[in-house]
Backbone as a printed PyTorch tensor [residue, N CA C, xyz], in Angstrom:
tensor([[[ 98.5180, 177.9190,  74.0510],
         [ 99.2250, 179.0050,  74.7350],
         [ 99.0110, 178.9140,  76.2470]],

        [[ 97.7400, 178.5890,  76.6290],
         [ 97.4200, 178.4700,  78.0440],
         [ 98.1750, 177.3060,  78.6760]],

        [[ 98.3060, 176.2050,  77.9030],
         [ 99.0360, 175.0250,  78.3880],
         [100.5060, 175.3630,  78.5910]],

        [[101.0720, 176.1050,  77.6310],
         [102.4650, 176.5110,  77.7350],
         [102.6800, 177.3960,  78.9610]],

        [[101.7420, 178.3150,  79.2040],
         [101.8470, 179.2050,  80.3610],
         [101.8320, 178.4060,  81.6560]],

        [[100.9410, 177.4210,  81.7390],
         [100.8690, 176.5860,  82.9300],
         [102.1650, 175.8050,  83.1450]],

        [[102.7250, 175.3020,  82.0330],
         [103.9810, 174.5450,  82.1260],
         [105.1050, 175.4230,  82.6540]],

        [[105.1880, 176.6450,  82.1110],
         [106.2420, 177.5610,  82.5450],
         [106.0570, 177.9670,  83.9980]],

        [[104.7990, 178.1240,  84.4200],
         [104.5210, 178.4830,  85.8020],
         [104.9910, 177.3930,  86.7500]],

        [[104.6930, 176.1340,  86.3960],
         [105.1300, 174.9950,  87.2080],
         [106.6490, 174.9250,  87.2460]],

        [[107.2860, 175.1620,  86.1000],
         [108.7480, 175.1040,  86.0160],
         [109.3990, 176.1530,  86.9060]],

        [[108.8330, 177.3580,  86.9040],
         [109.3970, 178.4340,  87.7360],
         [109.2680, 178.1190,  89.2150]],

        [[108.2260, 177.3930,  89.5760],
         [108.0460, 176.9850,  90.9720],
         [108.9840, 175.8390,  91.3200]],

        [[109.1110, 174.8940,  90.4180],
         [109.8640, 173.6680,  90.6900],
         [111.3720, 173.8880,  90.7210]],

        [[111.8710, 174.7640,  89.8580],
         [113.3160, 174.9440,  89.7670],
         [113.9480, 175.4170,  91.0690]],

        [[113.3880, 176.4150,  91.7520],
         [113.9840, 176.8160,  93.0380],
         [113.9630, 175.6940,  94.0660]],

        [[112.8760, 174.9100,  94.0730],
         [112.7910, 173.7890,  95.0150],
         [113.8630, 172.7530,  94.7110]],

        [[114.0880, 172.4920,  93.4180],
         [115.1120, 171.5370,  93.0210],
         [116.4840, 172.0370,  93.4180]],

        [[116.7130, 173.3230,  93.2280],
         [118.0070, 173.9070,  93.5970],
         [118.2430, 173.7900,  95.0900]],

        [[117.1850, 174.0330,  95.8770],
         [117.3070, 173.9180,  97.3280],
         [117.6720, 172.4960,  97.7150]],

        [[117.0490, 171.5260,  97.0500],
         [117.3170, 170.1300,  97.3580],
         [118.7550, 169.7630,  97.0260]],

        [[119.2620, 170.2770,  95.9200],
         [120.6260, 169.9730,  95.5120],
         [121.6500, 170.6510,  96.4190]],

        [[121.2670, 171.8290,  96.9800],
         [122.1790, 172.5540,  97.8470],
         [122.2890, 171.9220,  99.2280]],

        [[121.3310, 171.1050,  99.5980],
         [121.3380, 170.4690, 100.9050],
         [122.4590, 169.4270, 100.9550]],

        [[123.3180, 169.4870, 101.9750],
         [124.4130, 168.5100, 102.0320],
         [123.9040, 167.0910, 102.2770]],

        [[124.6410, 166.1460, 101.7730],
         [124.3240, 164.7360, 101.9810],
         [124.6670, 164.3900, 103.4320]],

        [[123.6880, 163.9650, 104.1930],
         [123.9160, 163.6380, 105.6080],
         [124.3550, 162.1770, 105.7260]],

        [[125.5490, 161.9870, 106.2510],
         [126.1580, 160.6570, 106.3420],
         [126.4040, 160.3170, 107.8150]],

        [[125.8770, 159.1810, 108.2600],
         [126.0780, 158.7420, 109.6370],
         [126.9330, 157.4790, 109.6500]],

        [[127.9260, 157.4760, 110.5150],
         [128.7820, 156.3090, 110.7240],
         [128.3160, 155.6450, 112.0160]],

        [[127.8450, 154.4150, 111.9060],
         [127.1420, 153.7170, 112.9770],
         [127.9840, 152.5320, 113.4400]],

        [[128.4400, 152.5780, 114.7070],
         [129.3050, 151.4840, 115.1340],
         [129.6690, 151.5200, 116.6000]],

        [[130.8800, 151.0530, 116.8910],
         [131.3450, 150.8550, 118.2650],
         [132.3880, 151.9090, 118.6470]],

        [[133.3630, 151.5310, 119.4830],
         [134.3460, 152.5020, 119.9790],
         [135.2570, 153.0370, 118.8840]],

        [[135.4870, 152.2540, 117.8420],
         [136.3200, 152.7390, 116.7350],
         [135.6100, 153.9090, 116.0460]],

        [[134.3140, 153.7560, 115.8420],
         [133.5180, 154.8330, 115.2630],
         [133.3950, 155.9980, 116.2320]],

        [[133.2440, 155.6840, 117.5210],
         [133.1530, 156.7380, 118.5280],
         [134.3930, 157.6200, 118.5090]],

        [[135.5640, 156.9960, 118.3580],
         [136.8180, 157.7430, 118.3000],
         [136.9810, 158.4850, 116.9790]],

        [[136.1470, 158.1620, 116.0090],
         [136.2710, 158.7870, 114.6920],
         [136.0350, 160.2780, 114.6840]],

        [[135.2760, 160.7810, 115.6750],
         [134.9940, 162.2140, 115.7230],
         [135.9910, 162.9710, 116.5990]],

        [[136.9830, 162.2880, 117.1330],
         [138.0310, 162.9530, 117.9070],
         [138.8870, 163.8000, 116.9650]],

        [[139.7370, 164.6690, 117.5030],
         [140.5300, 165.5520, 116.6380],
         [141.3820, 164.8280, 115.5970]],

        [[141.7860, 163.5900, 115.8940],
         [142.6050, 162.8430, 114.9370],
         [141.8670, 161.6300, 114.3690]],

        [[140.5610, 161.5340, 114.6220],
         [139.7830, 160.3810, 114.1880],
         [139.5120, 160.3500, 112.6940]],

        [[139.0590, 159.2020, 112.2080],
         [138.8670, 159.0190, 110.7760],
         [137.7440, 159.8930, 110.2220]],

        [[136.6750, 160.1090, 110.9940],
         [135.5870, 160.9560, 110.5070],
         [136.0540, 162.4010, 110.4080]],

        [[136.8300, 162.8350, 111.3930],
         [137.4220, 164.1780, 111.3400],
         [138.3330, 164.3120, 110.1340]],

        [[139.1250, 163.2790, 109.8780],
         [140.0320, 163.3210, 108.7300],
         [139.2580, 163.3550, 107.4120]],

        [[138.1340, 162.6570, 107.3590],
         [137.3050, 162.7070, 106.1530],
         [136.7730, 164.1190, 105.9170]],

        [[136.3500, 164.7740, 106.9910],
         [135.8710, 166.1510, 106.8890],
         [136.9760, 167.0650, 106.3730]],

        [[138.1970, 166.8440, 106.8610],
         [139.3370, 167.6380, 106.4040],
         [139.6420, 167.3630, 104.9350]],

        [[139.5030, 166.1060, 104.5210],
         [139.7240, 165.7510, 103.1230],
         [138.7120, 166.4580, 102.2210]],

        [[137.4490, 166.4580, 102.6480],
         [136.4130, 167.1200, 101.8640],
         [136.6790, 168.6220, 101.7720]],

        [[137.1210, 169.1990, 102.8850],
         [137.4110, 170.6250, 102.8990],
         [138.5450, 170.9620, 101.9400]],

        [[139.5830, 170.1200, 101.9270],
         [140.7270, 170.3640, 101.0400],
         [140.3430, 170.2640,  99.5720]],

        [[139.2520, 169.5180,  99.3020],
         [138.7700, 169.3490,  97.9310],
         [137.6710, 170.3540,  97.5840]],

        [[137.3640, 171.2400,  98.5380],
         [136.3090, 172.2160,  98.3130],
         [134.9210, 171.6100,  98.2850]],

        [[134.7420, 170.4610,  98.9540],
         [133.4680, 169.7450,  98.9180],
         [132.7860, 169.6780, 100.2820]],

        [[133.2830, 170.4530, 101.2470],
         [132.7260, 170.3380, 102.6010],
         [131.2560, 170.7060, 102.6690]],

        [[130.7770, 171.5510, 101.7650],
         [129.3670, 171.9430, 101.7760],
         [128.4620, 170.8610, 101.1920]],

        [[129.0650, 169.8540, 100.5570],
         [128.2710, 168.8080,  99.9150],
         [127.9400, 167.6460, 100.8490]],

        [[128.6560, 167.5650, 101.9780],
         [128.4690, 166.4370, 102.8850],
         [128.3970, 166.9130, 104.3310]],

        [[127.5840, 166.2360, 105.1180],
         [127.5260, 166.4410, 106.5630],
         [127.8120, 165.0880, 107.2180]],

        [[128.9750, 164.9660, 107.8390],
         [129.3960, 163.6890, 108.4190],
         [129.1060, 163.6790, 109.9080]],

        [[128.4970, 162.5880, 110.3750],
         [128.1190, 162.4670, 111.7810],
         [128.5290, 161.0920, 112.3110]],

        [[129.0540, 161.0710, 113.5250],
         [129.4110, 159.8080, 114.1580],
         [128.3190, 159.3460, 115.1070]],

        [[128.0670, 158.0380, 115.1270],
         [127.0960, 157.4420, 116.0480],
         [127.6930, 156.1510, 116.5990]],

        [[128.8650, 156.2890, 117.2190],
         [129.5570, 155.1240, 117.7730],
         [129.5370, 155.1340, 119.2870]],

        [[129.3890, 153.9560, 119.8880],
         [129.4530, 153.7960, 121.3370],
         [130.3520, 152.6110, 121.6580]],

        [[131.3080, 152.8320, 122.5450],
         [132.2560, 151.7940, 122.9080],
         [131.5860, 150.5360, 123.4370]],

        [[132.1030, 149.3920, 123.0200],
         [131.5970, 148.1050, 123.4730],
         [130.3850, 147.5900, 122.7320]],

        [[129.8470, 148.3850, 121.8200],
         [128.6220, 147.9790, 121.1320],
         [128.8250, 146.7830, 120.2220]],

        [[127.7990, 145.9410, 120.2050],
         [127.6830, 144.8380, 119.2580],
         [126.4600, 145.1090, 118.3790]],

        [[126.2180, 144.2350, 117.4400],
         [125.1430, 144.4910, 116.4770],
         [123.7940, 144.6300, 117.1710]],

        [[123.5610, 143.8910, 118.2360],
         [122.3010, 143.9870, 118.9740],
         [122.1300, 145.3720, 119.5860]],

        [[123.2240, 145.9310, 120.0930],
         [123.1660, 147.2760, 120.6800],
         [122.8060, 148.3180, 119.6180]],

        [[123.3480, 148.1510, 118.4230],
         [123.0200, 149.0680, 117.3330],
         [121.5390, 148.9960, 117.0050]],

        [[120.9970, 147.7960, 117.0270],
         [119.5750, 147.6380, 116.7230],
         [118.7190, 148.3670, 117.7540]],

        [[119.1090, 148.2750, 119.0250],
         [118.3210, 148.8910, 120.0930],
         [118.3160, 150.4180, 120.0110]],

        [[119.3960, 151.0130, 119.5100],
         [119.4600, 152.4800, 119.4610],
         [119.3390, 153.0400, 118.0420]],

        [[118.9040, 152.2200, 117.1290],
         [118.7900, 152.6410, 115.7350],
         [117.8690, 153.8500, 115.5710]],

        [[116.7130, 153.8130, 116.1860],
         [115.7380, 154.8940, 116.0180],
         [116.2820, 156.2200, 116.5370]],

        [[116.7760, 156.2140, 117.7680],
         [117.2300, 157.4640, 118.3970],
         [118.5000, 158.0240, 117.7660]],

        [[119.4500, 157.1440, 117.4530],
         [120.7750, 157.6040, 117.0400],
         [120.9640, 157.7150, 115.5320]],

        [[120.0460, 157.1200, 114.7660],
         [120.2030, 157.1540, 113.3050],
         [118.9360, 157.6310, 112.5960]],

        [[117.8690, 156.8750, 112.7010],
         [116.6740, 157.1770, 111.9090],
         [116.0910, 158.5430, 112.2320]],

        [[116.1290, 158.9440, 113.4860],
         [115.5680, 160.2450, 113.8700],
         [116.3280, 161.4150, 113.2570]],

        [[117.5550, 161.1700, 112.8190],
         [118.3890, 162.2260, 112.2370],
         [118.2270, 162.3320, 110.7210]],

        [[117.4090, 161.4660, 110.1460],
         [117.0830, 161.5100, 108.7130],
         [118.3260, 161.5080, 107.8150]],

        [[119.1790, 160.5010, 107.9470],
         [120.3810, 160.4720, 107.1070],
         [120.0770, 160.0560, 105.6740]],

        [[120.9690, 160.4500, 104.7860],
         [120.9010, 159.9870, 103.3970],
         [121.7160, 158.7060, 103.2110]],

        [[122.8200, 158.6200, 103.9620],
         [123.7420, 157.4770, 103.8640],
         [124.1060, 157.0240, 105.2730]],

        [[124.1730, 155.7130, 105.4700],
         [124.6400, 155.1650, 106.7430],
         [125.6890, 154.0950, 106.4760]],

        [[126.8520, 154.2420, 107.1200],
         [127.8670, 153.2030, 107.1320],
         [127.6650, 152.3610, 108.3900]],

        [[127.4540, 151.0620, 108.2270],
         [127.3720, 150.1590, 109.3770],
         [128.7310, 149.4790, 109.5200]],

        [[129.3720, 149.7310, 110.6590],
         [130.6970, 149.1560, 110.9090],
         [130.6740, 148.5430, 112.3070]],

        [[130.2740, 147.2820, 112.3850],
         [130.1580, 146.5880, 113.6670],
         [130.5340, 145.1260, 113.4650]],

        [[131.1440, 144.5490, 114.4920],
         [131.5500, 143.1450, 114.3910],
         [132.7450, 142.8090, 115.2570]],

        [[133.5900, 143.8100, 115.5250],
         [134.7720, 143.5620, 116.3480],
         [134.3780, 143.0210, 117.7190]],

        [[133.4550, 143.7010, 118.4010],
         [133.0530, 143.2510, 119.7320],
         [132.2390, 141.9680, 119.6870]],

        [[131.4830, 141.7700, 118.6080],
         [130.7180, 140.5320, 118.4590],
         [131.6470, 139.3190, 118.4550]],

        [[132.8480, 139.5110, 117.9180],
         [133.8640, 138.4520, 117.8960],
         [134.7290, 138.4920, 119.1600]],

        [[135.2580, 139.6500, 119.4720],
         [136.2250, 139.8300, 120.5610],
         [135.6480, 139.4230, 121.9130]],

        [[134.4080, 139.8130, 122.1730],
         [133.8080, 139.5560, 123.4810],
         [133.5020, 138.0820, 123.7290]],

        [[133.5640, 137.2880, 122.6770],
         [133.3810, 135.8400, 122.8790],
         [134.4470, 135.2860, 123.8050]],

        [[135.6840, 135.6870, 123.5640],
         [136.7990, 135.1480, 124.3420],
         [137.1160, 135.9870, 125.5650]],

        [[136.8870, 137.3010, 125.4920],
         [137.2450, 138.1500, 126.6270],
         [136.1930, 138.1520, 127.7280]],

        [[134.9050, 138.1140, 127.3250],
         [133.8270, 138.1870, 128.3180],
         [132.7980, 137.0610, 128.2000]],

        [[132.8950, 136.2810, 127.1460],
         [131.8990, 135.2380, 126.9220],
         [130.5470, 135.7990, 126.5050]],

        [[130.5480, 137.0160, 125.9710],
         [129.2840, 137.6820, 125.6130],
         [129.2750, 138.1420, 124.1610]],

        [[129.9180, 137.4170, 123.3000],
         [129.9160, 137.7960, 121.8860],
         [128.5820, 137.4890, 121.2440]],

        [[128.5540, 137.5230, 119.9260],
         [127.3170, 137.2770, 119.1850],
         [127.5080, 136.0800, 118.2710]],

        [[126.6480, 135.0870, 118.3930],
         [126.7210, 133.9210, 117.5160],
         [126.4240, 134.3360, 116.0820]],

        [[126.9940, 133.6330, 115.1120],
         [126.8340, 134.0380, 113.7100],
         [125.4020, 134.1990, 113.2500]],

        [[124.5160, 133.2830, 113.6390],
         [123.1270, 133.3710, 113.1780],
         [122.4300, 134.6140, 113.7330]],

        [[122.7000, 134.9620, 114.9870],
         [122.1110, 136.1580, 115.5830],
         [122.7330, 137.4220, 114.9910]],

        [[124.0110, 137.3400, 114.6910],
         [124.6970, 138.4690, 114.0650],
         [124.0290, 138.8280, 112.7400]],

        [[123.7900, 137.8260, 111.9230],
         [123.1450, 138.0390, 110.6240],
         [121.7110, 138.5330, 110.8150]],

        [[120.9960, 137.9410, 111.7560],
         [119.5950, 138.3090, 111.9920],
         [119.4560, 139.7830, 112.3480]],

        [[120.2500, 140.2560, 113.3160],
         [120.1410, 141.6430, 113.7390],
         [120.7080, 142.5970, 112.6910]],

        [[121.7340, 142.1700, 111.9960],
         [122.3240, 143.0020, 110.9420],
         [121.3030, 143.2610, 109.8400]],

        [[120.6190, 142.2100, 109.4240],
         [119.6410, 142.3700, 108.3550],
         [118.4010, 143.1140, 108.8450]],

        [[118.1040, 143.0350, 110.1420],
         [117.0030, 143.8270, 110.6940],
         [117.3360, 145.3180, 110.6350]],

        [[118.5950, 145.6590, 110.9030],
         [119.0440, 147.0470, 110.7530],
         [118.8450, 147.5200, 109.3130]],

        [[119.2930, 146.7060, 108.4000],
         [119.2210, 147.0570, 106.9820],
         [117.7740, 147.2600, 106.5420]],

        [[116.9010, 146.3670, 106.9670],
         [115.4870, 146.4390, 106.5690],
         [114.8710, 147.7610, 106.9990]],

        [[115.1470, 148.1850, 108.2220],
         [114.5830, 149.4360, 108.7360],
         [115.1610, 150.6500, 107.9920]],

        [[116.4330, 150.5970, 107.6520],
         [117.0390, 151.7160, 106.9360],
         [116.5380, 151.7950, 105.4880]],

        [[116.4500, 150.6520, 104.8470],
         [115.9880, 150.6460, 103.4620],
         [114.5380, 151.1140, 103.3600]],

        [[113.7650, 150.8730, 104.4200],
         [112.3710, 151.3270, 104.4350],
         [112.2810, 152.8380, 104.3960]],

        [[113.3510, 153.5180, 104.7970],
         [113.4000, 154.9770, 104.7420],
         [114.2700, 155.4820, 103.5860]],

        [[114.5340, 154.5890, 102.6350],
         [115.3010, 154.9440, 101.4270],
         [116.6930, 155.4700, 101.7460]],

        [[117.2900, 154.9280, 102.7830],
         [118.6600, 155.2920, 103.1490],
         [119.6290, 154.4310, 102.3480]],

        [[120.6450, 155.0560, 101.8260],
         [121.7200, 154.3020, 101.1700],
         [122.5980, 153.6860, 102.2660]],

        [[122.6600, 152.3650, 102.2840],
         [123.3850, 151.6400, 103.3300],
         [124.6980, 151.1040, 102.7700]],

        [[125.7850, 151.3750, 103.4820],
         [127.1000, 150.8220, 103.1410],
         [127.5120, 149.9090, 104.2860]],

        [[127.7350, 148.6360, 103.9950],
         [128.1190, 147.6900, 105.0480],
         [129.6340, 147.4810, 105.0220]],

        [[130.2200, 147.4140, 106.2150],
         [131.6710, 147.3160, 106.3440],
         [132.0520, 146.0150, 107.0440]],

        [[133.0340, 145.3250, 106.5270],
         [133.5530, 144.1530, 107.2150],
         [134.4240, 144.5970, 108.3920]],

        [[134.4550, 143.7950, 109.4850],
         [135.2880, 144.1500, 110.6450],
         [136.7650, 144.0570, 110.2940]],

        [[137.5560, 144.9190, 110.8940],
         [138.9610, 145.0550, 110.4930],
         [139.8710, 144.0070, 111.1280]],

        [[140.4600, 144.3190, 112.2690],
         [141.4590, 143.4100, 112.8620],
         [141.3390, 143.3720, 114.3780]],

        [[141.7240, 142.2350, 114.9320],
         [142.0080, 142.1000, 116.3650],
         [143.4010, 141.4860, 116.4130]],

        [[144.3850, 142.3290, 116.2420],
         [145.7590, 141.8810, 116.0690],
         [146.2090, 142.0920, 114.6470]],

        [[147.4650, 142.5160, 114.4690],
         [147.9400, 142.9260, 113.1460],
         [148.9100, 141.9500, 112.4930]],

        [[149.1230, 140.8040, 113.0980],
         [150.0080, 139.8230, 112.4490],
         [149.4280, 139.4380, 111.0990]],

        [[150.3080, 139.3410, 110.1140],
         [149.8390, 139.1240, 108.7460],
         [149.9470, 137.6830, 108.2710]],

        [[150.2090, 136.7460, 109.2250],
         [150.3530, 135.3330, 108.8420],
         [149.2090, 134.4810, 109.3700]],

        [[148.0610, 135.1060, 109.6270],
         [146.8570, 134.4180, 110.1120],
         [147.0370, 133.8120, 111.4980]],

        [[147.9330, 134.3880, 112.3110],
         [148.2030, 133.8350, 113.6410],
         [147.5480, 134.6210, 114.7740]],

        [[146.7900, 135.6690, 114.4550],
         [146.0390, 136.3540, 115.4970],
         [144.9120, 135.4260, 115.9700]],

        [[144.6790, 135.3260, 117.2820],
         [143.7100, 134.3530, 117.7990],
         [142.3140, 134.4460, 117.1880]],

        [[141.8550, 135.6630, 116.8680],
         [140.4810, 135.8070, 116.3470],
         [140.4150, 135.8980, 114.8220]],

        [[141.4990, 135.6210, 114.1390],
         [141.4880, 135.7390, 112.6800],
         [140.4200, 134.8600, 112.0360]],

        [[140.2680, 133.6470, 112.5350],
         [139.2870, 132.7320, 111.9530],
         [137.8760, 133.2790, 112.0370]],

        [[137.5040, 133.7410, 113.2200],
         [136.1640, 134.3150, 113.3930],
         [135.9850, 135.5880, 112.5830]],

        [[136.9940, 136.4470, 112.5760],
         [136.8790, 137.6920, 111.8110],
         [136.7030, 137.4090, 110.3200]],

        [[137.4280, 136.4300, 109.8170],
         [137.2760, 136.0730, 108.4110],
         [135.8760, 135.5310, 108.1350]],

        [[135.3600, 134.7350, 109.0720],
         [134.0210, 134.1660, 108.9080],
         [132.9490, 135.2490, 108.9530]],

        [[133.0200, 136.1300, 109.9400],
         [132.0330, 137.2000, 110.0530],
         [132.1460, 138.1750, 108.8740]],

        [[133.3360, 138.3730, 108.3790],
         [133.5050, 139.2170, 107.1910],
         [132.8380, 138.5680, 105.9800]],

        [[132.9580, 137.2550, 105.8840],
         [132.2770, 136.5530, 104.7860],
         [130.7640, 136.7070, 104.9070]],

        [[130.2650, 136.6630, 106.1270],
         [128.8280, 136.8680, 106.3430],
         [128.3950, 138.2530, 105.8780]],

        [[129.2270, 139.2700, 106.1470],
         [128.9070, 140.6360, 105.7080],
         [128.9020, 140.7160, 104.1860]],

        [[129.8670, 140.0850, 103.5540],
         [129.9070, 140.0990, 102.0810],
         [128.6540, 139.4370, 101.5080]],

        [[128.2080, 138.3450, 102.1290],
         [126.9900, 137.6630, 101.6800],
         [125.7630, 138.5310, 101.9090]],

        [[125.7260, 139.2320, 103.0420],
         [124.6190, 140.1500, 103.3240],
         [124.5630, 141.2460, 102.2640]],

        [[125.7270, 141.7840, 101.9080],
         [125.7820, 142.8300, 100.8850],
         [125.2320, 142.3270,  99.5550]],

        [[125.6360, 141.1300,  99.1700],
         [125.1680, 140.5500,  97.9030],
         [123.6780, 140.2740,  97.9480]],

        [[123.2370, 139.6800,  99.0500],
         [121.8290, 139.2820,  99.1810],
         [120.8950, 140.4920,  99.1940]],

        [[121.3540, 141.5980,  99.7480],
         [120.5130, 142.7870,  99.8690],
         [120.8520, 143.8740,  98.8570]],

        [[121.7450, 143.5430,  97.9280],
         [122.1360, 144.4830,  96.8750],
         [122.6520, 145.7880,  97.4600]],

        [[123.6020, 145.6680,  98.4010],
         [124.1530, 146.8210,  99.0970],
         [125.6110, 147.0390,  98.7340]],

        [[126.0450, 148.2610,  98.9120],
         [127.4510, 148.5960,  98.7100],
         [128.2840, 148.0290,  99.8530]],

        [[129.4170, 147.4480,  99.5070],
         [130.3290, 146.8490, 100.4850],
         [131.6100, 147.6690, 100.5840]],

        [[131.9970, 147.9910, 101.8200],
         [133.3170, 148.5670, 102.0870],
         [134.1040, 147.4810, 102.8150]],

        [[134.9600, 146.7900, 102.0980],
         [135.6120, 145.5870, 102.6280],
         [136.8640, 145.9550, 103.4300]],

        [[136.6420, 146.4960, 104.6220],
         [137.7500, 146.9550, 105.4550],
         [138.6670, 145.8200, 105.8820]],

        [[138.0960, 144.6630, 106.1140],
         [138.9170, 143.5050, 106.5060],
         [139.9910, 143.2400, 105.4440]],

        [[139.5890, 143.1950, 104.2020],
         [140.5290, 142.9510, 103.1120],
         [141.5250, 144.0970, 102.9770]],

        [[141.0330, 145.3310, 103.0720],
         [141.9200, 146.4900, 102.9550],
         [143.0170, 146.4470, 104.0280]],

        [[142.6270, 146.1620, 105.2740],
         [143.5960, 146.1240, 106.3660],
         [144.5800, 144.9690, 106.1800]],

        [[144.0820, 143.8020, 105.8120],
         [144.9620, 142.6460, 105.6250],
         [145.9770, 142.9060, 104.5170]],

        [[145.5150, 143.4570, 103.4130],
         [146.4200, 143.7480, 102.3020],
         [147.4900, 144.7550, 102.7180]],

        [[147.0680, 145.7730, 103.4680],
         [148.0100, 146.7940, 103.9230],
         [149.0710, 146.1740, 104.8330]],

        [[148.6600, 145.3080, 105.7480],
         [149.5920, 144.7270, 106.7150],
         [150.5660, 143.7520, 106.0630]],

        [[150.1450, 143.0880, 105.0270],
         [151.0640, 142.2140, 104.2860],
         [152.2140, 143.0380, 103.7140]],

        [[151.8940, 144.2400, 103.2580],
         [152.8930, 145.0980, 102.6300],
         [153.6950, 145.9230, 103.6310]],

        [[153.1010, 146.2190, 104.7960],
         [153.6990, 147.2100, 105.6930],
         [154.0100, 146.7120, 107.1010]],

        [[153.9280, 145.4140, 107.3240],
         [154.2600, 144.8520, 108.6300],
         [155.2720, 143.7190, 108.4600]],

        [[156.4850, 144.0380, 107.9920],
         [157.4730, 143.0030, 107.6830],
         [157.9290, 142.2010, 108.9030]],

        [[157.8360, 142.7950, 110.0900],
         [158.2450, 142.0940, 111.3090],
         [157.0990, 141.3200, 111.9590]],

        [[155.9590, 141.3570, 111.3170],
         [154.7920, 140.6160, 111.7980],
         [154.4210, 141.0100, 113.2310]],

        [[154.4420, 142.3100, 113.4960],
         [154.0790, 142.8160, 114.8220],
         [152.5860, 142.6550, 115.0600]],

        [[152.1960, 142.4880, 116.3260],
         [150.7710, 142.3170, 116.6170],
         [150.0350, 143.6460, 116.7570]],

        [[150.7600, 144.7470, 116.8730],
         [150.1550, 146.0660, 116.9670],
         [151.2040, 147.1190, 116.6100]],

        [[150.7380, 148.3770, 116.4770],
         [151.6650, 149.4760, 116.2380],
         [151.7520, 149.9350, 114.7970]],

        [[151.1120, 149.2360, 113.8730],
         [151.1390, 149.6440, 112.4640],
         [149.9050, 150.5000, 112.1550]],

        [[148.7450, 149.8860, 112.2880],
         [147.4860, 150.6040, 112.1120],
         [146.7200, 150.7440, 113.4220]],

        [[147.1090, 149.9600, 114.4450],
         [146.3980, 150.0020, 115.7200],
         [147.3540, 150.2610, 116.8790]],

        [[146.7740, 150.7960, 117.9660],
         [147.5610, 151.0300, 119.1780],
         [147.5590, 149.8160, 120.0940]],

        [[146.4590, 149.0400, 120.0290],
         [146.2570, 147.9470, 120.9840],
         [145.6990, 146.6880, 120.3180]],

        [[145.9580, 146.5430, 119.0220],
         [145.4670, 145.4520, 118.1800],
         [144.0870, 145.7270, 117.5870]],

        [[143.3760, 146.7640, 118.1060],
         [142.0190, 147.0600, 117.6300],
         [141.8340, 148.5420, 117.2910]],

        [[142.0930, 149.4060, 118.2760],
         [141.8610, 150.8420, 118.0970],
         [143.0030, 151.4780, 117.3210]],

        [[142.6990, 152.5420, 116.5980],
         [143.5780, 152.9760, 115.5240],
         [144.6290, 154.0000, 115.9230]],

        [[145.7880, 153.8580, 115.3130],
         [146.8250, 154.8810, 115.3750],
         [146.4250, 156.0240, 114.4430]],

        [[147.2000, 157.0920, 114.4360],
         [146.9270, 158.1890, 113.5160],
         [146.9940, 157.6950, 112.0740]],

        [[147.9580, 156.8410, 111.7920],
         [148.0740, 156.2760, 110.4530],
         [146.8740, 155.3820, 110.1340]],

        [[146.4170, 154.6400, 111.1560],
         [145.2460, 153.8010, 110.9610],
         [144.0000, 154.6110, 110.6680]],

        [[143.8420, 155.7230, 111.3800],
         [142.7040, 156.6050, 111.1170],
         [142.7700, 157.1910, 109.7150]],

        [[143.9600, 157.5460, 109.2870],
         [144.1250, 158.0920, 107.9330],
         [143.7720, 157.0410, 106.8830]],

        [[144.2330, 155.8140, 107.1110],
         [143.9590, 154.7400, 106.1640],
         [142.4620, 154.4350, 106.1170]],

        [[141.8320, 154.3620, 107.3020],
         [140.3950, 154.0990, 107.3490],
         [139.6180, 155.2230, 106.6670]],

        [[140.0140, 156.4680, 106.9100],
         [139.3430, 157.6090, 106.2870],
         [139.4090, 157.5220, 104.7650]],

        [[140.5560, 157.1290, 104.2440],
         [140.7200, 157.0170, 102.7950],
         [139.7830, 155.9580, 102.2150]],

        [[139.6770, 154.8250, 102.9070],
         [138.8270, 153.7360, 102.3940],
         [137.3470, 154.0850, 102.5290]],

        [[136.9840, 154.7420, 103.6150],
         [135.5960, 155.1680, 103.7840],
         [135.2370, 156.2180, 102.7300]],

        [[136.1740, 157.1170, 102.4610],
         [135.9290, 158.1600, 101.4720],
         [135.7300, 157.5590, 100.0780]],

        [[136.5490, 156.5890,  99.7490],
         [136.3980, 155.9120,  98.4590],
         [135.0020, 155.3280,  98.3240]],

        [[134.5070, 154.7290,  99.4060],
         [133.1680, 154.1340,  99.3770],
         [132.0960, 155.2080,  99.2930]],

        [[132.2850, 156.2980, 100.0160],
         [131.2730, 157.3590, 100.0640],
         [131.0390, 157.9790,  98.7010]],

        [[132.1070, 158.2650,  97.9820],
         [131.9670, 158.9760,  96.7120],
         [131.7220, 158.0330,  95.5320]],

        [[131.7260, 156.7360,  95.8170],
         [131.4930, 155.7440,  94.7620],
         [130.0810, 155.8670,  94.2520]],

        [[129.9270, 155.8960,  92.9550],
         [128.6000, 156.0300,  92.3450],
         [128.0160, 154.6550,  92.0490]]])
């Protein structure tokens, strides 16, 4: 009888604590460059995700936060990881970086070589996993919207995307394959093979439709069990 009383006492204490834990929204941080930075704008993809959750009556279950800075490459993310991500104690982090690592090679000569890209990317992952954060890795999308592989950086983007897929497999992480999603969409929706104007305004940054499409793909990844 005494054992039963002790068990019930522990249960009465534990149940409210468990309920409090379940009521706490899942804190999700989107970590990246200018595309992510624009995500919290009134028409950005993170804002659209928040609106989607609200329309589904799930806004209390998630707390979405942007941590994007224009021009950032994977090394920059590593340098600000503690202040901009870990200090905020997230439950989930989407890493979406790679456009500038590729793009800046030709525009400024300051891109990121593949071996360094992988090294810093996996260093990010190691630090996040040490805090039991669920990490979702994203392949870089597009630098140009032509769907016949004629965009100048298509080769590098495909290569760096393959590196991300390998990182996901090697570290047993969830993959949000944005590169594939964007390419598939453009094959179907860019019949004139335009270099911009479908999902992007300038070959990289997103139109309203691009933000909506990105929000949908990010949401699919977020709610995936």
